[in-house]
C-alpha positions in Angstrom: -21.4 -30.9 -8.0 -18.4 -29.4 -6.7 -18.1 -27.4 -3.8 -18.3 -23.5 -5.1 -15.2 -21.4 -4.9 -14.6 -18.5 -2.3 -15.7 -15.7 -5.0 -19.0 -17.6 -5.5 -19.6 -17.5 -1.9 -19.2 -14.0 -1.5 -21.6 -13.7 -4.3 -24.0 -15.5 -2.7 -23.7 -13.5 0.5 -24.1 -10.3 -1.8 -27.5 -11.7 -1.8 -28.0 -10.9 2.3 -28.6 -7.6 3.2 -28.6 -5.5 6.8 -31.5 -4.0 7.1 -30.8 -1.4 9.3 -27.7 -0.3 6.6 -29.5 -1.3 3.0 -26.4 -2.8 1.9 -25.4 -6.4 1.3 -23.3 -7.9 4.1 -20.1 -8.2 2.0 -20.0 -4.7 0.6 -20.2 -3.7 4.6 -17.0 -5.8 5.3 -18.8 -7.7 7.8 -17.3 -11.0 6.1 -14.0 -11.6 7.4 -13.3 -15.2 5.8 -14.6 -17.8 3.8 -12.5 -21.0 4.5 -13.7 -24.2 2.2 -12.8 -27.6 2.9 -13.3 -30.7 1.1 -16.9 -31.1 2.2 -17.3 -27.7 4.5 -17.8 -24.3 4.4 -16.6 -21.7 7.3 -17.6 -17.9 7.5 -16.4 -16.0 10.0 -18.5 -12.8 9.7 -19.1 -9.8 12.2 -21.8 -7.3 12.7 -21.3 -3.4 12.9 -22.0 -3.2 16.6 -22.3 -5.7 19.2 -25.9 -4.8 19.9 -27.4 -5.2 16.7 -30.7 -6.4 16.9 -30.5 -8.2 13.5 -27.6 -10.6 14.7 -29.7 -14.0 14.6 -31.2 -13.3 11.2 -28.2 -12.2 9.6 -26.4 -14.9 10.3 -29.2 -17.9 9.6 -29.4 -15.9 6.0 -25.7 -16.0 5.4 -25.8 -19.6 6.0 -29.0 -20.0 4.1 -27.5 -18.4 0.9 -24.6 -20.7 0.8 -27.0 -23.4 2.0 -28.8 -22.6 -1.6 -25.0 -23.1 -3.7 -23.4 -26.7 -2.5 -24.1 -29.7 -2.6 -26.9 -30.9 0.2 -24.5 -32.8 2.6 -22.2 -29.9 2.7 -21.8 -28.7 6.5 -22.1 -24.6 6.2 -21.1 -23.2 9.4 -21.1 -19.4 9.8 -19.1 -18.2 12.8 -19.8 -14.6 14.7 -16.5 -13.1 15.8 -15.9 -9.5 17.5 -12.1 -9.3 16.5 -11.2 -7.4 14.6 -13.9 -5.2 15.5 -15.5 -3.8 12.7 -15.0 -0.4 11.3 -15.9 1.7 8.2 -12.9 1.5 6.8 -13.7 -2.6 6.0 -16.3 -1.3 3.4 -15.9 -1.5 -0.4 -15.5 1.3 -2.1 -19.1 0.9 -3.5 -20.7 1.0 0.3 -18.2 4.2 1.0 -19.6 5.9 -2.1 -23.2 5.0 -1.0 -23.0 6.1 2.6 -20.8 9.3 0.9 -17.7 8.5 3.1 -15.7 8.7 -0.3 -15.7 12.5 -0.8 
């Protein structure tokens, strides 16, 4: 089984919802980078605020979502980063519309 491409990883991460926002972490703009190596996948993600009470849960859910689509021996690391600081402009058009910010 080959490693998935970036698009497949992002699709898997769309299954991880931020329960406070009611939207997936990709459309919220929380996923900053997906790096695929020969036998590993590294993802950089952030939270909407450093005080987010579900940080650990979302990081673990992201890791699990990726692990579900890769071969068993693949190393999966989800790194929590704080730069750049998240802001609403990082959201997808779908998320901005959902929250009524495209009007």
